C-alpha positions in Angstrom: -2.9 10.0 23.3 -4.7 7.8 26.3 -7.9 8.2 24.0 -6.9 6.9 20.6 -4.8 3.9 22.3 -8.0 2.6 23.8 -10.0 4.4 20.6 -7.5 1.8 18.7 -7.5 -0.6 20.5 -10.9 -1.5 21.0 -10.9 -0.4 16.7 -8.5 -3.9 16.7 -11.0 -6.1 18.9 -13.6 -5.5 16.6 -11.9 -6.7 13.9 -11.4 -9.8 15.3 -14.1 -10.4 17.5 -16.1 -10.1 13.7 -13.3 -11.2 10.6 -11.7 -13.8 12.9 -11.6 -16.0 9.6 -9.6 -13.1 7.9 -7.0 -12.9 10.7 -4.1 -14.5 12.0 -5.0 -17.7 13.3 -3.0 -19.3 16.0 -2.9 -23.5 15.9 -0.1 -24.6 17.8 -0.2 -24.7 22.0 0.6 -21.8 22.5 -2.3 -20.0 20.4 -3.7 -17.2 23.7 -0.7 -16.5 24.1 -0.7 -13.7 27.0 0.5 -11.0 25.6 -2.5 -10.4 22.8 -1.9 -10.2 19.2 -4.5 -7.9 19.2 -2.1 -5.3 21.4 0.5 -6.4 19.1 -1.5 -5.1 15.9 -2.1 -2.0 18.4 2.1 -1.5 19.9 2.4 -0.8 16.0 -0.9 1.5 14.6 0.3 3.5 17.2 3.1 4.0 17.0 2.8 5.5 13.0 0.3 7.2 14.8 3.1 9.3 16.5 5.6 9.6 13.3 7.4 6.3 14.5 8.1 4.3 11.6 10.6 1.9 13.1 9.9 -1.2 14.4 12.7 -1.1 16.7 12.2 2.9 17.7 8.2 1.7 18.0 8.7 -1.1 20.9 11.6 1.3 22.7 8.5 3.8 22.6 6.1 1.2 24.3 9.5 0.5 26.7 10.1 4.2 27.6 6.5 5.3 27.8 4.1 3.4 27.9 4.8 -0.4 29.4 2.1 0.4 32.0 -0.1 0.3 29.3 1.6 -2.9 28.0 3.0 -4.7 31.0 3.5 -7.9 29.0 5.3 -6.9 26.6 7.6 -9.1 24.8 11.6 -8.7 24.2 12.5 -6.6 20.4 13.1 -9.7 19.1 10.3 -11.6 20.0 8.1 -8.1 19.5 10.1 -8.5 15.6 9.2 -12.1 14.9 5.3 -12.1 16.2 4.9 -8.3 13.9 5.8 -10.7 10.6 2.8 -12.9 11.0 0.4 -10.7 11.2 0.0 -9.5 7.6 -3.2 -11.4 7.2 -4.0 -8.9 10.0 -3.3 -6.2 8.8 -5.0 -6.8 5.7 -8.2 -7.2 7.8 -8.3 -4.2 9.3 -7.3 -2.8 6.0 -10.2 -3.3 4.3 -12.9 -3.5 7.0 -11.5 1.1 7.5 -12.2 1.1 3.3 -15.2 -0.2 3.5 -15.8 2.3 6.6 -14.2 5.1 3.9 -16.2 4.6 1.0 -19.8 5.4 2.7 -18.8 9.1 4.1 -18.2 10.5 0.7 -20.0 8.8 -2.8 -16.6 9.1 -4.9 -16.3 9.8 -8.6 -16.6 7.6 -11.1 -13.2 7.8 -12.9 -10.7 5.6 -11.7 -7.1 6.3 -11.7 -4.1 3.5 -11.6 -0.1 3.5 -11.1 2.4 2.0 -9.2 5.0 3.0 -6.8 8.6 1.3 -5.8 9.2 -0.1 -2.0 13.1 -0.2 -2.2 15.1 -2.9 -0.4 17.7 -2.1 -1.5 19.0 0.4 -3.8 21.7 1.8 -6.5 24.7 -0.3 -6.6 23.1 -2.8 -3.9 20.3 -3.2 -6.0 22.2 -6.8 -8.1 23.7 -8.4 -4.7 20.2 -8.1 -2.4 19.5 -11.2 -0.9 16.2 -10.0 0.7 12.4 -11.4 -0.2 13.6 -13.6 -3.4 10.9 -14.9 -3.2 8.4 -11.8 -4.1 11.2 -8.8 -4.6 13.8 -8.7 -7.9 15.1 -6.4 -9.5 12.9 -3.4 -11.2 14.0 0.7 -12.4 12.4 3.2 -10.8 12.4 6.1 -13.6 11.5 8.9 -11.8 14.3 8.3 -8.7 16.8 7.2 -11.8 17.3 4.5 -10.3 18.1 0.5 -10.6 15.8 -1.2 -7.1 15.4 -4.4 -5.6 12.1 -4.9 -4.2 8.3 -4.8 -4.8 5.8 -2.2 -7.2 2.9 -1.1 -4.7 0.7 -0.9 -7.1 -3.6 0.7 -6.7 -6.3 1.3 -8.7 -8.4 4.5 -7.3 -11.4 5.8 -7.1 -11.6 9.8 -8.0 -12.7 12.1 -4.6 -13.9 15.6 -5.4 -11.2 18.0 -3.8 -9.5 14.7 -1.7 -6.4 12.3 -2.2 -8.1 9.4 -3.7 -10.1 6.3 -2.5 -7.8 3.1 -2.9 -10.1 0.4 -4.8 -7.9 -2.2 -5.5 -4.0 -2.7 -4.3 -1.9 -5.9 -5.0 1.8 -5.3 -5.0 4.7 -7.5 -7.9 7.9 -8.0 -8.3 10.0 -4.5 -9.1 10.9 -6.1 -12.2 7.5 -6.6 -13.9 6.3 -4.0 -15.9 3.5 -2.0 -14.9 1.3 -2.5 -17.6 2.0 -6.2 -17.8 1.1 -6.2 -13.5 -2.7 -4.8 -14.9 -3.5 -7.3 -16.9 -3.3 -10.3 -14.8 -5.1 -9.1 -12.1 -8.8 -9.5 -12.9 -10.5 -5.7 -11.7 -13.6 -4.9 -12.5 -14.2 -1.5 -13.4 -17.8 -1.3 -15.1 -19.1 1.6 -16.8 -16.5 3.7 -15.8 -13.1 5.1 -16.9 -9.7 4.4 -15.9 -6.7 7.4 -16.4 -2.9 6.2 -16.3 0.5 6.9 -17.5 1.8 6.7 -20.8 2.4 2.6 -19.5 -1.0 1.4 -19.6 -2.0 2.6 -23.1 -2.5 -0.8 -25.2 -4.8 -2.2 -27.2 -5.3 -5.4 -25.1 -5.8 -3.6 -21.7 -8.4 -0.9 -23.9 -10.2 -4.1 -25.5 -10.9 -5.6 -22.3 -11.8 -2.2 -20.2 -14.4 -1.5 -23.0 -16.2 -5.1 -22.4 -16.5 -3.3 -19.7 -18.1 0.0 -20.9 -15.8 1.8 -19.3 -13.2 3.9 -20.9 -9.7 4.5 -20.7 -7.5 7.4 -20.9 -3.5 7.4 -21.1 -1.4 10.1 -22.9 -0.5 9.7 -26.5 3.4 9.0 -27.4 5.4 10.2 -29.6 5.3 9.3 -33.1 9.0 7.9 -33.9 10.4 11.0 -36.4 7.2 12.8 -36.0 5.9 15.8 -34.0 2.2 15.5 -31.7 -0.4 17.4 -33.0 -1.7 21.0 -30.7 -4.5 18.5 -29.9 -3.0 16.0 -28.9 -0.8 18.2 -26.8 -3.3 19.0 -24.9 -5.6 16.1 -24.8 -2.1 14.9 -22.2 -1.7 17.9 -20.4 -5.4 17.1 -19.4 -4.6 13.3 -19.2 -2.0 14.6 -17.2 -3.7 16.8 -14.7 -6.6 14.7 -14.2 -3.9 11.4 -12.8 -2.1 14.4 -10.4 -4.5 13.4 -7.0 -3.0 9.2 -7.5 1.0 11.1 -6.8 -0.8 12.8 -4.4 -1.8 9.7 -3.0 1.4 8.5 -3.3 3.8 10.8 -2.5 1.0 11.2 0.4 1.8 7.3 1.7 5.6 7.9 1.3 5.6 11.5 3.4 3.5 9.8 6.4 4.5 6.1 6.3 8.3 6.3 4.9 7.0 2.7 3.1 9.3 3.4 -0.3 12.4 2.7 2.2 12.4 -0.9 3.5 15.9 -1.1 3.9 15.5 -2.2 7.6 13.3 -5.0 6.1 14.8 -9.1 6.4 12.9 -11.4 5.5 9.2 -11.6 3.1 7.0 -11.7 6.1 8.6 -8.7 7.0 7.7 -6.9 3.7 4.7 -8.0 3.8 3.7 -6.2 7.2 6.0 -3.3 5.7 4.2 -2.3 2.9 0.4 -3.4 4.5 1.1 -1.9 8.1 2.2 0.6 6.8 -1.2 1.3 4.2 -3.4 -0.4 6.9 -2.8 3.2 9.0 -2.6 5.9 6.5 -6.6 4.6 6.3 -6.9 4.6 9.5 -5.6 7.9 9.8 -7.8 9.6 7.1 -11.4 7.7 9.1 
């Protein structure tokens, strides 16, 4: 584990040295704190690799067992306040790792699209939640059959034979924003390929936009009102569902490894951004 910490620290330092313009920049008199942002990001990533997902538990892990590596570790309150400023840093690290991953193995031309809710509150608490109101609101999660207060993590990924798909575009939207509306508002370029999604993406406007890029949209056909689907249409729907299964596996893997869907302990917009992009970063790191 010591080697793992050293490798993580060197990785973070490399990103800061080569992509400093995209990392969090300090412009105050405290621009060079004794406990550096590089150490802070390393601790957060290391904690997740050890299966510790909550900030308080990560701080306790380092304080109890790894204080000799980080002798200037600040108090928990300072640790959290500074960590919540590092969203740009985790995006920069995640982008760097994603580029490395893309060079390891050539993906297929097929793209998959879907979303997963990140819940700050669920059920009866959704309507009264006040956290991160700038970016989060109330939406409905059909798979869990519950309302939630939070955001949706959207992803367009590339299929890879025998492996989890490779993220190509990732973004956040309010929980109330429909998947179709969300992708309509994104400037996503997928030339000469295909996009596979669920029924939510079956839309003539989106289809025309993709056709202009010579890209084909595949989504299950909706059942006509008062009619049944033909045998051919049912077979087509089963085929599309089978093709889009890898992105469901990707989200299930992400939830299992980071607990990203549960954000009940987040208390600010900045904390929510770190919760989402920090956890994405560590899972991309684990696949490199």
